[in-house]
N, C-alpha and C positions, 0 to 999 in steps of 0.2 A: 503494499499499499504506499502510495506517495504522499508525504506530508509536507506542508510548508512550515519550515522552522525559522523563527525570526528572533532577532535580538533588538530591543527597544530601549532606549535611555530616556527618561522623562521624569516628571514630578507627579506624585500622587495627588490627584485632583478632587477626590472625595474621600471622606473617612471609610476605612475598610469595614465592611458589614460581614459578620460571621453568622453562618447558619449550620446547623446539623442536619443532614440529609440521611436518607436510607443507606447511602453509599459513604457516609462519614462527614467529617468537617469539610465546609466549603467557605471560602472567603472571596468576596467581590469588590472591586474599587474601579474608578475611573482614572485613566492615566493621561496626562497632558505631555505631548512630546513636540517641542518646538525646534524647528530647523534654525541654525545660526550660520551666518556667513560674514565674511570680512568685505567690508566696502572699501575699496582702494581710494575712492574719491574723498571720503570723509576720514579715512584711515581709522575706522571704528568697527566694532562687531554690531551687527544688526540681527533682530529677530526676523524669521520668516513665517512661514505658515504654521499653525499649531494643529496636530492631529490629536483627537481624543479617541481613545480606545477603552474597552472594557476588559479588565483583567480578571481571570478567575484562576484560583488554586484550590487543590483538594487535599484532604487528609493531613498527614503530618506537615506538609508545606503550608497548608492553610492555618494550622494552629501557630506555626512559626511566625508567618506573616502577621497574623492577628496581635501577636504579642511583641512584634518588632517595628511594624511599619505604621506611620501615622500621616494624617493629611499634610501635604506640602513637602514630604520627604523625596529627595532625589534617589532614584532607584534605577537599576538595570535589570531588565527581565528578558529571559530566553524561554520560548515555548512555541506552541502550535498556533499559527494564524488562521483564524475562521472568519471569513466574510460572509454575511448572511443579508438577504433583502428582508426588510421588514415593512409590513403594510403601514401606510401613513393614516392619519385620522381621515374619517369620511371625506371624500372629495379632494383629498391632497395626494400628492405623488408618494410612492414608496420610497423609503430611505435605505441606504446600506449601513449595516451595523458591523463594526470591526471588533472582534474579540481576540484575546490571546489566553490560551490555556497554559498557565505558567508551569514550566518544568523546573526553573531555577529563578531565584529572585534574590536580590540583595541590594544594599545601599550603595550608591554611587560614590566611591571613596575618592574620586577626583574633586569632590565637592564638600567633603567632611570626613570625620573620623567615626569609627564604630569599634564597640568592644564585643567580640563574639562570646556566646555562652553555649556550650554544647548541651543539648537536651538528651536526657536518657528516657527511653520509652520502655514501659513494662513489658510490652510484646513487640519486638522488631517486625514480625511478620505483618502486623496490622498497618504498619506505615510504609511497607515495601510498595514501590510503584506509586510513589505520592503524585507523580504527574499523570498517572492513568485517567482516563475520562471518568468522571464520576456519575454522569447521568446518561 
């Protein structure tokens, strides 16, 4: 099976929301990723277009994200890209939704520092495949 794996750098745009599903813990938040470019005319960095994506993480990764990531944090995410067409409100055009199912997620250390804390789980088998599709 072919999958589109991406790495995205951006800022957490909404507070992470955690839910417990039949498949385990799930966390969801929006990510803002803004392109930056150097303008030679002004000799300054400029902001380009901002993309907003919805990020999902499952099981052990979801638990770690929920206890580590907050609104506004700069993060680096690697995961599966999913583009879907969502119907618009009656009489409006449908829109494309862009999701990333996170396989790995961490703070962007080019923008700050972090202190890592290893998590010990009672049953490692329950957290294996933390990036597997949850629903």
